[in-house]
N, C-alpha and C positions, 0 to 999 in steps of 0.2 A: 665796196659792194658792187656786184655785177649788174649793170643797167639792164641787161637782157633777161635777168632772172624774173620769173613769174611765180608768185607765191600762190600755192593752192591749199596749203594746210599750215596749221600752227601746232607746234610740238611743245608740250608742257613737260618740264623736267625739274628736278631738284638737284641737290648735291649727290652725285652718283655713288660716292663712297661713304656717305653718312647713313646710319641706320635710322629706322623709325621715321622715314620721310614720305612714305607712300600717301599718308593722309594729307600732308602739306601739298603734295603735287595735285591731288584731287581737289583740294580747296582752291588752289590757284586757278585751276581750270574753271571752277565754279564762278570766280570773279569775272573772267573774260569770255566765257562761252557765249554770252548774249551778243557781244561785239562780233564774234566769229559767225554767229548765225546771221546777224545783220549784214555782214560782208559776204556771206555765202562761202565761207572757208570751212574745210574739214578740221577737226581737232583730234589730237591723240595724246596719250600720256606715255611717258617713258619712265618706267619704274624698275630700277635694277633689283637684283636679288638681295643686295645689302640694304636697299631702302625698305624691304619688307621685314628685316630683322628688328625685333623690339628689345632684345636683351642687350644692354650696353656692353657687357663683356664680349659679346660676339663681334660687334662691329667697330668698337672703339680703337683697337690697335691698328686696323687697316685705315680707318679715317685719319688717324694721327699721322700715319706714314704718307697718306695722299696729300697732306698739306705741304709736304716738301718735295713732291715729285713734279715732273714736267709733262708726263703723258696724260692725254685726255681720254676719258671714257667714251666720248662721242665721236672720236676720230674715225671710226670704221662705219659710221652711219651715213647713208645717202640723204643729204639734206638739200639737194639742189632745188627742190620746189617748196622748201619749208622755211618758216620763221620760227624762232625759239623764244618762248617765254619761260624763264627759270626763276624758281623760288630759292633765294640764297645761292645763286649760281656761283661756283667757285671761279677764282681768277684764271686758273688753267683752262677751264672750259670756255671762258669768255675769249681768251687769247686764241684758242683753237678755232672757235667760230668766226672770229674776226679775220683770221688768216685765210679761212676758206670762203669768205664773203657771205656767210650766212647771217642775216639780220637777227639780232637778239635784243631782248629787254629783260633785265634782271630786276626783280622786285623783292623786297622784304618789308617787314613791319617797321615803320618809323618809330624811333624812340619816344616821340611825343604821343603818349597814349591816353592823354586826359581830354582829348578834343571831342568834338561831337560825334566822331567815328574814328576807327583806326585808320590812320593815314599810311601811305606807302612811301618807302624810300626807293626811288626809281633810278636805274642806270641804264643807258642805251648804247648801242653800237653805232648809232647815227647821231649827227648833230641835232640837238633839240634844246630849246630854251624852256626848261622846266619851272623857272621862277614864275612864269605867268600862270602856272597851274598850282602853285604852292600856296599854303595858308600864309597870309600876310602877318606882320608883327601885330597889327591891330586886331586881327582875328584871334591870334594867340592870346593877347591880353584879355579879349572879351571872354574867351573860354575860362581863363583863370578867374575872372570876376564871377563868372557863373558858378564855378566851384565853390568860391567863398560864400556865395549866397546859398548854395545848396547845403553847405555845412553849418550855416548860421554862425560864422566865426565873428567874434568881437575883437576889440583892441587887446593885444596881448599884454599880460602883466610883466613888470620888470623881472628879468631872469638872468642867471649867469650866462656868459658867452658859451655857446654850445656848438660842438662839432659832432656830426653824424657820420659814422663810418659804415659803408654798405659792403656786405659780402656779395660774392657772385658765384654763379654755378661753376663747378669744378671742371667742366669740359666744354666751355663755350669757346667758339672760334675767336671771339674778341679778346681773349686773354692768352692766346697761343702765340708765344714769342720765343725765339731762340730754341725752337724744337721741343718745347714743352708747354704745358698749361701752367701758367703762373698763378701764384696765390699771394695773399697779403704778406706772407713771410718774405717774399722776394723784394718787398718795398718797405721794409721796417725803418730804415734811416729817414726816408721821406715822410713816412707815416708818423714817426716820433716827432719830427720837426713840426708838423701841422698840429699834432695833439697837444704839444706844449704851449701852443698859443691860445688855448681855450681852457676855460675853468671847468667845463663839464663835457664829458664824452659819452655819446650813445653808440651802441653797436647793433646793427640790424643784420642778422644772418640771412642768407638767401632762403626764400620761403619753401623751395622745393628740393634743393640738393645742398646738403650741409656736410661739413666736416666738424664733428663735435669737439675734437681736440683743438682744431684751429680756432673755432669760435670761443672756446674757453680761454685759450691763450690770449686772444685779443681782449676779452673781457678783463682778464687778470692783469695784463700788461698796462692797460690804460685806466684801470679801475672804472671800466665803462658800465653803463646801465644797458640792459638788453631791451630791445624794442621789437615786438613780434606782431603788432597790430596789422591786420591784412590791408587795411586802407591806409596806405602810406601818405596819400595826398592830404588828408585831413591834418596829419601830424606836421607835414612840411609847411602847410599854409597857416598853421596855428600861431606862428610867431615864436615858438619855443626853440627853433633851430636856426642857427646863423650861418652855418656852412656845411657842405656835403663833400665827403671824400670817398673815392672808389678807384679801382684799377682803370676800368673803361666802361662802367655801367651806363645804361641808358638814362639812369636817374640823374646823371650829371646834366644832360641837356634839359631835362624837365626842371631841375632846380634852377637853371638859368632863367627860365620863364617865370619862376616863382620869386625872383629877385634875391636869391641866395648865392653866397660865394661857393664856388666849386673848385675842387682840386682833383685832377686826373693824375694818378700815380704813374701810369704808363704814357710817356710823351709820344710814343709811336702810334697810339690808338687813333684811328681815323674817326672823324666826326661824320655824322650822317648828313646827307644832302637835304634838299627841300622836302617838306612834308606835303605830299601830293594826295589829294582825295581821289577816290575811285570815280566819283561823279565827274570831276574835272578831267580826269585821265580818259574816261570813255568819250566824253563830249569833244575832246580835241581832235578835229579832223586833220590838222596839220601833222600831229604826232603819228597818226595811223597812216597817213599818206607817205611819210618818210620811212616808217617801219615796214610797210607792205608795198613795195614798188610793183607797179603793174595791176594793182587792185583798185577798182573804182571805189572811192570813199563817199558814201551818200551823206547828205546834210542831216539825215535822220538820227545820226549819232548823237547830235546835241540833245535831241528829245530823249534818246535812250539814256544819256547821262543824267538828265533831269528825273528820269523814272527810277533811278537807283533808290531802293528803300533806305529809310533812315537806319543808321547803325548796321548796315548790311555787312561790311567787312568785319565788324566786331562780332556779329552773330556767326559768321563763318569761322573766323579764328578766335573762338571764345576764350581759349586758354591764354591768349596774348593780352587780354583786355584787363583794364583796372576795374575796380568795383564801381559800376555805373549805378544810376538810380534804379534802372530796371533790374540789375543784379541784386541790389539791396532788397527790392520788392520780392524778387524771386527767392532770395535767401529767407526773408521773413515768411513768405508763403510756404517754402519748404519746411521751415522750422514749425510754422503753425500746423501744417499737415502732419509733421512728425508728432507734434503734441497731440493732435486729434487722433492719429493712429494709436499713440500710447494710451490716450484716454479710452479709446474704443477697446484696445486690448485689455486695459484694466477693467472696463465695464463688462467685457465678455467674461474675464476671469471672475469678476464679482458675481455675475449672473450664473456662471458655472458653479461657483461656491454656494450661491443661494440655492440653486437647483439641488446640489448635493445635500446641503443642509435640510432642504425641504424633503428630499428623498429619505434622508436619515430620520427626520422627524416623523414622516409618514410611517416608516418602518417601526419606529418606536411606538407611535400611536396604535398601529395595527397589532403590535405585540402586546401593548397594554390592553387593547380591546379584547384580544384573545384571552389574556389573563383574567379580565373582568368577566368575560363570558364563561370561562371555566369556573371562576369563583361564584358566578351567578347560578351556574348549574349545581355547584356543590351546595350553595345556600338553599336553592330550590329543593334539592334532594333532602337536605337536613330539615328544611321546613316541612316537606311532605312527611318525613319520618316523624317529626315532632307532632304534626297534626294527627298523624295515625296513632301516635302514643297517647295524645290527649283524648282522641276518640276512644281508644281502648280503656284509658283511665275513667273517662266518663261513663263508658258502658259498664266497667266494673263497679264504679261508684253507684250507678243506677241499679245494678244488680244488687248491690249491698242494701241500698235504700229500699228497694222493693222486695227484699228477702223476708222470709217469715222470722228469721232470727232477729233481724233489725226491729221488726214490729214487736216481737216478744220482749226484747230488751229495752224497749222505749221507756217503760217505767223506771228501770234502773238508771238510765241516763238522765232522766228527769230528776231522780232523787240525787244523783251525783251533782248535777248542776245546782240544785237547791242547797245542798250541803256546802258546796263551794261558795255560793252567794252568802249564806249565813255566816260562814267562817270569815269571809272578807269583811262583812258588816261588823262582825265582833271585833276584828282587829282595828277597825277604824273608830270604834266607840271609845270615848275617853274613860280611862280607868279600868280597862278590860283586864289589866294584869291582876287585880285584886278581887273585890266582891262582884264587880261587873262581869268578870270572866266566868264566874260560877253561874251568874244569872244567864249569861249567853249560852253556856253549855246546856243549861236546862231547856232553853228555848230550842237549841239544835235537837236535843233529844225529843222534845215535843213534836217538832216538825218532822223528825225522822219517823216517830211513831205514827203520826198522821199519814205520812207517805206510805208506810208499810200497811196501814189499814186500808188505804185506798187500793193498794195492789192486791191485798187479800180479798177485798170485796169484789174487785174486778175478776179475779180468778174464780171466785165462787159463782159469778154470774156466767162465766164462759167455760164450761167443762172441757170443751175441745182444746181451748188454749191452755187450760191448766194441765191437761194430759201431755201436751207437747212440751210445755215448760218442764214438767217433771221428767219427761223422757230425755230432754236436752241436759238437765242438771245431773242426771244419773251418770253422765260421762265425766263430770267434774266433782268428785266426792268431797273435796275440801270446801268448794263453794256451796255444795248442797248442805254440808254440815253447818256451815255458818248461817245460811239462810234459815235452816230449821230452828237454830237458836234464836235468831232475830224474830221470826214469826211466832215462836213459842212465847217469847217475852211480850210481844205485841198482843197476843191473844189473852195472856193473863191480865195485862193492863186493861184491855178493853172489857174483859169479863168483870174485873174488879170495879171498874168504873160504872158499868151499866147495872150491875146487881149488888149494889152496896148494902147488904143486909146488916142493919145496925146491930141485930141481935145474934148475928152469925159472926164467927170469928173470920177475920180477913186472911187472905193468902200470905200477907206480910207477917201477920201475927203467927201464922203457922210456920213461918220461915221458908215459904215456897216462892217468894217474889224474885229471888236472885236467879242467875243463869242456871238453867238446868244442866244436869250432867249429860254430856253428849253420849256417854256410853250406856246410859240407862234408858235408851230410846224404846226398849222393849218392856220396860217395867210397867206394872199395872197401876202403881201409885201415881205415875206421871201421866197416864193416858187421859185422865180427866182434864188435864190442863193443856192438852195439845190443841194448836190452832187448826183450822180446817185445812190449810195448806200442808201442815206437818202431818196431819192424819192422812192426807192424800199421798204424801211421800211414803207413809207406812204401807198404805194399801198397794201402792205401785211396786214396792219392794216385794211384798208378799206375792204379787202376781208373777213377778220375775222368778 
């Protein structure tokens, strides 16, 4: 490193040949921007065109070729007044920066991700004792115990010896060997040897990038059980697993902390260095003095390190974190909010259905009301017509009752009623079929005679009524003829009864008591026996 170099800015970079790295460069700048502000340094980001590409098919071939080349993407940059902080900085870039005397610090997320925050794996171009900044074994053990308390784990029950095989992403740099990305198929002999030593095998595919055929092959080959629980730490700490096997996964280093046996299938895989917290890294004035020659390092960096918020790195690199308590709470909150949203949606749908049902019901009620109103109008019209008909009938009946003909025929109606009553009484009299019947007939005849006598006398007293009756009967010859016969008989009976000359022969003796001949109404012999009404009939005819 050039002793005369004066650092004025800090350049943040990533892997120049790897896609989808623009966000990681920005996040790295977020971690250290406060230090640069405290030191009065400018900050810049170097994001290549490849870093912006998000489709794996676009950038994967070039990135794969870059891991075997010697040329640096930063070689043409003027970095005479700069220091470089790189996220997952490739070895070729480190070598180029070192050769040019540019101070650099490479950081990536440390494999131990269950700690109080995400810790960093730090590599520098200058000598620095990072062990003083790293989490101690006691601190690691304390975090493990905190996890067990969090999960509420008890003593494990006896179980068969168990091996857990972990799959890895298909394009990770940690599995790139011999010019290709290795898979578990490249390590089957070693994997077979480990699997044979255990009674039970679990296989956990990578949670984000899988090969379904490869996963099924491993499950079938070792008759393994699949494990897909997102929170792998609960499972590893439960006591159900005895050993962990992977190519070079970070889970191997975490399993060491959990007291499990670990088997790395790739012996060339490099193990991570010390787990350094961002708080300790920022507060180390010695590290920054060595990294930034010529820059005055204030003691306030220690206070700045203490001010780092809890879980700050985890909140910045959220996709690298395990399921923390906060994540669980957020997940539960999200699930609850989703349920609330679903309930609200269902409630809104129910309210909509209710409104629709009410609308339909209102329409039906309105239709029914209209039908009822129409029916009411029809009923009212029919009622009005019926009342009018009743009034007309009453008027006609009143006209009949007040008419002269009704008054004239009143005696006849009375006679008819009397006859019906007498006949009904006769039918209810015991023995009316024999002698009693003859007696009753005589009674009826007597009553009829008396009735005709009353009619006859009434007509004699009222000449005008008699004239009208005669005029009305003239229109009904048959009725007139019968009435003449009846009145003639009545007159003879009354005459015979009132002047019964014991020394004179009676009409019956002369053979004249029977019905007169209706055709002899003009005979002189019969005129002496005519009733007043019959004589009135005669006179009325002669007048006509």
